[in-house]
C-alpha positions as CSV (number, residue, x, y, z in Angstrom):
1,M,-31.2,-3.4,-9.4
2,D,-30.5,-6.3,-6.9
3,A,-27.6,-7.4,-9.2
4,E,-26.1,-3.9,-9.2
5,A,-26.4,-3.7,-5.4
6,A,-24.8,-7.1,-5.0
7,K,-21.9,-6.0,-7.3
8,E,-21.3,-2.9,-5.2
9,R,-21.2,-5.1,-2.0
10,T,-18.6,-7.4,-3.6
11,P,-15.1,-6.5,-2.3
12,L,-12.5,-5.3,-4.7
13,L,-10.0,-7.3,-2.8
14,S,-10.7,-10.2,-0.5
15,V,-8.1,-12.0,1.5
16,H,-8.8,-15.3,3.4
17,A,-6.6,-17.4,5.6
18,L,-3.5,-15.9,4.0
19,K,-0.2,-17.3,5.2
20,K,3.4,-16.5,4.3
21,Y,6.1,-18.5,6.1
22,F,9.8,-18.1,5.6
23,P,12.0,-21.2,6.2
24,V,15.0,-21.1,8.6
25,R,17.7,-23.4,7.2
26,T,20.9,-24.8,8.4
27,A,24.1,-23.3,7.0
28,I,25.6,-26.5,5.6
29,L,22.9,-29.0,4.5
30,R,20.2,-26.3,4.0
31,R,17.7,-28.3,6.0
32,T,14.6,-26.5,7.2
33,I,14.7,-26.4,11.0
34,D,12.1,-23.8,11.7
35,L,9.5,-21.4,10.1
36,I,9.2,-17.7,10.5
37,K,5.4,-17.0,10.3
38,A,5.5,-13.5,8.9
39,V,1.8,-13.6,7.9
40,D,-0.3,-16.2,9.7
41,G,-3.9,-16.6,8.7
42,V,-5.0,-13.0,7.8
43,D,-8.5,-12.3,6.7
44,F,-9.9,-8.9,5.4
45,D,-11.9,-7.3,2.7
46,L,-11.3,-4.1,0.8
47,H,-14.1,-2.5,-1.1
48,S,-13.9,-0.1,-4.0
49,G,-13.1,3.4,-2.9
50,E,-12.2,2.3,0.6
51,V,-9.0,3.0,2.5
52,V,-7.9,0.1,4.8
53,G,-5.1,0.9,7.2
54,V,-2.7,-1.8,8.5
55,V,-0.9,-0.9,11.8
56,G,1.4,-2.7,14.2
57,E,4.9,-2.6,15.5
58,S,8.0,-3.2,13.4
59,G,8.4,-6.9,12.4
60,C,4.7,-7.8,12.8
61,G,4.3,-8.6,9.1
62,K,2.8,-5.4,7.6
63,S,5.1,-5.1,4.6
64,T,5.1,-8.9,4.0
65,L,1.3,-8.8,3.9
66,A,1.4,-5.9,1.4
67,R,3.8,-7.7,-1.0
68,T,2.0,-11.0,-0.7
69,V,-1.4,-9.5,-1.4
70,I,-0.3,-8.2,-4.8
71,R,1.9,-11.3,-5.4
72,L,5.2,-9.6,-5.4
73,I,6.2,-12.5,-3.2
74,P,4.5,-15.9,-3.3
75,A,2.0,-16.9,-0.6
76,T,2.5,-20.1,1.4
77,S,-1.3,-20.7,1.4
78,G,-4.6,-19.0,1.6
79,Q,-6.8,-17.2,-0.9
80,I,-6.5,-13.7,-2.5
81,T,-9.4,-12.7,-4.7
82,Y,-9.2,-9.5,-6.8
83,R,-12.3,-8.5,-8.7
84,G,-13.6,-12.1,-8.4
85,K,-10.3,-13.6,-9.7
86,D,-8.2,-15.9,-7.5
87,L,-4.7,-14.3,-7.8
88,L,-3.0,-17.4,-6.4
89,A,-4.4,-19.5,-9.2
90,C,-3.6,-17.0,-12.0
91,S,-1.1,-17.9,-14.6
92,R,1.8,-15.6,-15.3
93,K,0.1,-14.2,-18.3
94,E,-3.2,-13.6,-16.4
95,L,-1.3,-11.9,-13.6
96,Q,0.5,-9.6,-16.1
97,L,-2.8,-8.4,-17.4
98,L,-3.9,-7.5,-13.9
99,R,-0.6,-5.8,-12.8
100,P,-1.4,-2.3,-14.0
101,E,-4.5,-2.3,-11.7
102,M,-2.5,-3.2,-8.6
103,Q,0.4,-0.8,-7.9
104,I,2.6,-0.2,-4.9
105,I,4.4,2.8,-3.4
106,F,7.4,1.8,-1.4
107,Q,8.8,3.4,1.8
108,D,12.1,4.7,0.3
109,P,11.7,6.8,-2.8
110,V,15.4,7.1,-3.3
111,G,15.8,3.3,-3.6
112,S,12.6,3.0,-5.7
113,L,14.0,5.1,-8.6
114,N,16.8,4.1,-10.8
115,P,19.5,6.9,-10.5
116,R,20.5,6.3,-14.2
117,K,17.1,6.9,-15.7
118,R,15.4,10.2,-16.4
119,I,12.0,10.7,-14.9
120,V,10.3,10.3,-18.2
121,D,11.9,6.9,-18.6
122,A,11.2,5.8,-15.0
123,I,7.5,6.5,-15.4
124,G,7.2,5.6,-19.1
125,E,8.8,2.2,-18.7
126,G,5.7,0.7,-17.1
127,V,3.4,2.3,-19.6
128,R,5.5,0.9,-22.4
129,Y,5.8,-2.6,-20.9
130,H,2.0,-3.0,-20.4
131,G,1.2,-1.6,-23.9
132,L,-0.9,1.3,-22.6
133,A,0.4,3.8,-25.2
134,A,0.1,3.3,-29.0
135,S,3.1,5.6,-29.8
136,P,6.0,7.4,-28.1
137,K,4.1,10.6,-28.2
138,E,1.1,9.1,-26.4
139,E,3.5,7.5,-23.8
140,R,5.1,10.9,-23.2
141,D,1.6,12.5,-22.8
142,L,0.7,9.9,-20.2
143,V,3.9,10.7,-18.3
144,V,3.2,14.4,-18.4
145,E,-0.4,13.9,-17.3
146,A,0.7,11.8,-14.3
147,I,3.5,14.2,-13.3
148,E,1.1,17.2,-13.4
149,M,-1.5,15.2,-11.4
150,V,0.9,14.9,-8.5
151,G,1.6,18.6,-8.4
152,L,4.9,18.7,-10.4
153,S,5.7,20.7,-13.5
154,S,6.0,18.8,-16.8
155,H,9.5,20.2,-17.6
156,I,11.1,18.1,-14.8
157,I,10.6,14.8,-16.7
158,E,14.0,15.3,-18.4
159,R,15.8,15.4,-15.1
160,Y,17.3,12.6,-12.9
161,P,16.1,11.5,-9.4
162,Y,19.1,13.0,-7.5
163,Q,18.0,16.5,-8.6
164,F,14.9,16.3,-6.4
165,S,14.0,16.4,-2.7
166,G,12.6,13.3,-0.9
167,G,9.1,14.7,-1.1
168,Q,9.4,15.3,-4.8
169,Q,10.9,11.9,-5.4
170,Q,7.9,10.3,-3.6
171,R,5.5,12.3,-5.8
172,I,7.4,10.9,-8.8
173,C,6.9,7.4,-7.4
174,I,3.2,8.1,-7.0
175,A,3.1,9.4,-10.6
176,R,4.8,6.2,-11.8
177,A,2.0,4.2,-10.1
178,I,-1.0,6.2,-11.3
179,A,0.3,6.4,-14.9
180,L,-0.8,2.8,-15.2
181,K,-4.4,3.7,-14.3
182,P,-4.6,1.4,-11.2
183,R,-7.7,0.6,-9.1
184,L,-5.8,-0.6,-6.0
185,L,-2.8,1.3,-4.6
186,V,-0.7,-0.3,-1.8
187,C,1.2,2.3,0.3
188,D,3.9,0.5,2.1
189,E,5.1,3.0,4.7
190,A,5.0,5.7,2.0
191,L,5.3,8.5,4.4
192,S,7.8,7.4,7.0
193,A,10.9,8.6,5.1
194,L,9.6,12.1,4.7
195,D,9.5,15.2,6.9
196,V,6.3,15.8,8.9
197,S,5.3,18.8,6.8
198,V,5.9,16.9,3.6
199,Q,3.9,13.9,5.0
200,A,0.9,16.2,5.3
201,Q,1.2,17.2,1.7
202,I,1.5,13.6,0.5
203,V,-1.5,12.5,2.5
204,N,-3.6,15.3,1.0
205,L,-2.4,14.4,-2.4
206,L,-3.4,10.7,-1.9
207,A,-6.8,11.9,-0.7
208,T,-7.2,14.0,-3.8
209,L,-6.2,11.2,-6.1
210,K,-8.6,8.8,-4.4
211,V,-11.5,11.0,-5.3
212,R,-10.2,12.0,-8.8
213,L,-9.2,8.5,-10.0
214,G,-11.5,6.4,-7.9
215,L,-8.6,4.6,-6.1
216,S,-8.7,2.2,-3.2
217,Y,-5.8,2.0,-0.8
218,L,-4.2,-0.6,1.4
219,F,-2.4,1.9,3.6
220,I,0.4,0.6,5.9
221,S,1.8,3.0,8.4
222,H,3.4,3.4,11.9
223,D,1.8,6.8,12.3
224,L,-1.5,6.2,14.0
225,S,-2.5,9.9,13.7
226,V,-2.3,9.7,9.9
227,V,-4.2,6.4,9.9
228,H,-6.9,7.9,12.1
229,Y,-7.3,10.8,9.6
230,F,-7.0,8.9,6.3
231,C,-8.4,5.4,6.7
232,D,-11.9,4.1,6.7
233,R,-11.1,0.8,8.4
234,V,-8.1,-0.4,10.3
235,L,-6.4,-3.8,10.8
236,V,-4.2,-4.3,13.8
237,L,-1.5,-6.8,13.1
238,Y,0.4,-8.7,15.8
239,F,2.9,-11.4,15.1
240,G,1.4,-11.9,11.6
241,R,-2.2,-12.2,12.9
242,V,-5.1,-9.7,12.8
243,V,-6.0,-9.1,16.4
244,E,-8.6,-6.4,15.7
245,N,-10.4,-5.1,12.6
246,G,-13.0,-2.4,12.5
247,P,-14.1,1.1,11.4
248,T,-11.5,3.7,12.3
249,E,-13.5,5.8,14.7
250,E,-14.9,2.8,16.5
251,L,-11.5,1.2,16.8
252,F,-9.8,4.3,18.1
253,D,-12.7,5.2,20.5
254,N,-13.3,1.7,21.9
255,P,-10.3,-0.6,21.3
256,S,-11.1,-4.1,22.5
257,H,-7.7,-5.9,22.3
258,P,-4.9,-5.1,24.9
259,Y,-2.4,-4.8,22.0
260,T,-4.5,-2.2,20.3
261,R,-4.9,-0.3,23.5
262,A,-1.1,-0.4,24.0
263,L,-0.6,1.0,20.5
264,L,-3.0,3.8,21.0
265,S,-1.5,4.7,24.3
266,A,1.8,5.4,22.5
267,I,0.3,8.3,20.4
268,P,2.1,11.5,21.5
269,C,-0.1,14.2,23.1
270,L,0.4,17.9,23.6
271,H,0.2,17.7,27.3
272,P,0.7,14.9,29.8
273,R,-2.8,15.3,31.2
274,D,-4.2,14.7,27.7
275,R,-3.2,11.0,27.5
276,Y,-5.0,9.5,24.6
277,I,-5.9,6.4,26.4
278,K,-5.3,5.2,29.9
279,M,-3.7,1.8,30.3
280,D,-5.0,-0.5,33.0
């Protein structure tokens, strides 16, 4: 029983002292003259079934953090542990075996989908690459299952991306991610390119999939209202560093860092007298 309890307490994803620096080089000799510290010593844990939000102004390193955590881009230093495995020490083959479990939804659904590929091919490509289907029929069945799970009809899989609205395209991107049966889903500003009414639908869809598939989310967003509604914990990122980290309600009710208070003060309110938080 103690072993089971300890297993439950073990984070699905653990990040320690993670750094990602980009060199600034001269135009002619390509000498490094400076470093852009996009992610500078970030620490956090994400447990199974948890939604961790990452907030901060543009350029603070949110998207770089997301891509580094799942090794889409290499880290400069630090430690990333997923299910007890050090991702930075994994070989290419070991990482390939873990790829289906860690998927990402990008900000722009139009740019995420190949305009020359039908939906069935866009979703089925990952299934085929990772060997999750034993036959073309099984691959197609997995594509249909994923499409229906995101609220779209199965007959649309023969169409092309340009035939859909932005919200439908984002649903297709979500279907492409969940078709691989992931455990961790990184949402990199997945709502910002959508209309407000469509954003609400996508958030509700992500909440439903979380329960249905047992997903965990690293949720990056500028919309603090959505983060307040959807996330269990929040990281506040400022110039590549985490300045505040805590449960959502506690952080929104009692922010301790001046930058967090500044972010919360920018949340729009219905009436000027209803300022969310008063700045000193």
